[in-house]
C-alpha positions in Angstrom: 13.7 -63.6 -1.9 10.3 -62.2 -2.7 8.6 -59.2 -1.0 5.0 -60.3 -0.2 1.7 -58.8 -1.0 -1.1 -60.1 1.2 -0.8 -63.0 3.7 -3.6 -64.8 1.8 -1.3 -64.9 -1.3 1.6 -66.7 0.3 0.6 -70.1 -1.1 0.9 -68.8 -4.7 4.5 -67.9 -4.2 5.3 -71.2 -2.4 3.9 -73.0 -5.5 6.3 -71.1 -7.6 9.2 -72.3 -5.5 9.8 -69.3 -3.2 11.0 -70.3 0.2 12.3 -67.0 1.7 10.0 -64.0 2.1 10.8 -60.4 3.2 8.1 -59.0 5.4 9.9 -55.9 6.9 12.5 -53.4 6.1 15.2 -52.0 8.4 14.1 -49.9 11.4 10.6 -51.4 11.6 9.3 -50.8 15.1 9.1 -54.1 17.1 5.3 -54.0 17.5 4.7 -53.6 13.8 7.2 -56.4 13.1 5.3 -58.7 15.4 1.9 -57.8 13.8 3.3 -58.6 10.3 4.9 -61.9 11.4 1.6 -62.9 13.0 -0.4 -62.1 9.9 1.9 -63.9 7.5 2.3 -66.9 9.8 -1.5 -67.2 10.1 -1.8 -66.5 6.4 -4.6 -64.0 6.9 -5.1 -60.4 7.9 -8.5 -58.7 8.4 -7.1 -55.1 8.5 -5.9 -52.7 5.9 -3.1 -54.3 3.7 -1.2 -51.0 3.9 -0.6 -51.7 7.6 1.5 -54.7 6.5 3.4 -53.3 3.6 3.9 -49.6 4.6 7.5 -48.7 4.8 7.5 -45.1 6.1 5.5 -42.7 8.3 5.1 -44.9 11.3 3.0 -43.2 13.9 5.0 -42.0 16.9 3.1 -44.4 19.1 4.8 -47.3 17.3 8.2 -46.4 18.7 9.5 -47.2 22.1 10.6 -44.3 24.3 14.0 -43.1 23.3 14.0 -45.0 20.0 14.6 -42.8 17.0 13.4 -43.3 13.5 16.9 -44.3 12.4 18.1 -46.0 15.5 
């Protein structure tokens, strides 16, 4: 398994033989998960790469009501 960099780089890893990619860590809010999956499935992202690879300090607006950081 390979943790990815940018969605545009996905083809380089596939040429090396990687077939499984990690795009999230545990406890990623659902909305952020959906945005990451969309970016990597479309193989492009026009925003800040940090939005796709950041693994901490999610804004409170990312969490559903009643969902804790370590739910």
